Structures are given as C-alpha cells and as structure tokens.
N, C-alpha and C positions, 0 to 999 in steps of 0.2 A: 650372209647377214643374219640369217635365222639362227645360226650357231652362237652368235654373240649374246642374244637375249635368252638363250636356253638356261643360263645360270639363274635368271630372275624368275623363272616359272616354278621353281621348287619352293613350296610354301612351308617347309618344315621349320618350326620355331616361331612362326607368325603368331600363333595363339599365345605363346609365352610373352611376346612383345606387347600384344594387345592387353593381356592381363596385367603386366607390369605398368603399362601406361594408365590403365584404369585405377590401379592401386595408388599410383602417385597422385592422380587427380583427387581421389577420395582422401588421401592423407592431407593434401593441401586444404581441401574443404573442411576437414575435421579440425585442423589446427586453427583455421580462421574462425570456425564456430566456437571453439573453446576460448579463444581470445575475446571474442565478442561477448560471450557469457560472463567471463571474468570482469570485463569492463562494465557490463550492466550491473553486476553485483557491487562493484565499487561505487557506482553512481547511486544505487539504492541505499547503501550504508551511509554515504555522504549526505544524502537527503535526510535520512533518519537522524543523524547526528546534528545537522543544521536545525531541524525542527525541534529536537530536544533542547538545543541551546537557546532557541527562541522562547520556548516555554520556561526555561530557567530564568531568562531575562524578564519575562512577564511576571514570574514569581517575585523577583526583586522589586518590581513596580508595585505589586500588591502589598509587600511588606512595607514599602515606603508609604503607601496610602494609609496603612494602619498606624504608622508612626507620626503622621502629620498632626499638628496641634497648633493653636494660636501662639504658643510661647516658643516654638521651634523656629530657628532661623537657618540652621544648617545641620544636617545629620548624615552620617555615613551608615549605609546598610552593611553589616559585617558579611564577609565572605562565608557562604554556607554551601556544603556539599550535599547533593542529592544523588546518590548512586554514582554514576559516571559523569554527572553534570554538576556545575557549581554556579552560584550567582553572587553578585555584589552590586552595590549601587549607591546613589546619593540622593538626598532631598535638600533642595535649596529654596529659601524664601525669595520670591521675586518682586514682592510689592503688595500693596493693598488698594482696593477700589471701593468706592462708596456708591450705594444706590438707595434711594428712598423706597419705602414700601411698607407693607403690613407686617406686623410682628407674627411670629409663629405661636406665641402664647395666646391662649383664649381670652378674649375681651380686652386686649390691650390696644387695639385700634391701629391707626395709621401712624407711622413714625416718620415725622418730617425731617429729623436730623439724619435719617438713613441708617443703613446697616453697613458694616465693613465686611468685605470678602477678602480673605488672604489667599494670594496666588503662590503656588509652588511649582518649581520645575523638578521633575523626577527623572533620573537616568538609571537604567538597569542593564547590567551586562551579564550574559550567560555564556559559559564555556562548556565544551564537551570534548569527547575523544578526538584525536588527530587534529587538534587546533581548531575545531569548529567553534565559532564565536558569533554571537549576535548581540546587538545593542538596541534597546527600546527606550525612547524618550517620550515623556508624557508631561502634560500641564494639568494641574488639578487646582480646584478652588475650595477653600475651607470657609464655611460661613452658613448663614448670616450671623454676625455678632452685633448685637445692639450697641449703639454709641450714645 
C-alpha cells in the first residue's frame, strides 16, 4: 500500500504550478481592475457632457430672457455652437395678468387700473458630444406695464 502513494510524495514541479496559479489569479484581477477603470472613465465623461449640455440649455434660456419684450408673441432662439456644445430654444407668449399697485415712477402714486404683466414660456435645449442632451423649461414675467 505504501508503494502506491510513493509517486505522490515527489514534489518536483509543485513550485511551478503554484507560480502559474498565482499568475493566473493576478491576470484575472488585473483585467477586472482595467475594465472597472475604463467604466469609471466613461461615467465621468458622460457626466461632464451631460453637465455641459445643461449649461448650454441654460444659456438658451438666458438668451431668451434677453429677447423678451412686450411686442414679442413668439420667438425662436437660433442654434448656436459653443465649442463641443450647442443650444437652441423658443420664447412663447402665454398671456397677461393685471395687478393694481404703485407705479415705479417717482410721485405718480397708486394706479387703480393696475399694471399688466406679460407671461412667457421659455424652452432651451442643449446638446453635446455622444448625443448628450438636456432641456430646461422656464416661465418668466415681463412688467409692470402701466395701463
């Protein structure tokens, strides 16, 4: 019986097997870490492009606020490119409201007929690399306008 197990007591080549096993484990761990790092980089770039698209949409809203006026009923903000990002948008008149109150002019007193406030809906769209897109909607009021 002792003779049968004699072939398993020879340990030549065991160090090679242990070394190869450890190298395979390190290779698998390395591949996993490289893939995780690549994924984290993609997430970071996606976040950066989404944030840039949001700021481009916000720029469209600011351009829309600058174009608001009492005689505007509808306006299109032309598409403009800012580096890798672009924005466009619309300004639409949504109605007027009246409120009584004091005039902004010095010494004019209380205006019983009220003031008109014009309400506008603004929509801005920002786009960036890899189809990153954000939309910002805003409501703004222009006034008071004496009646």
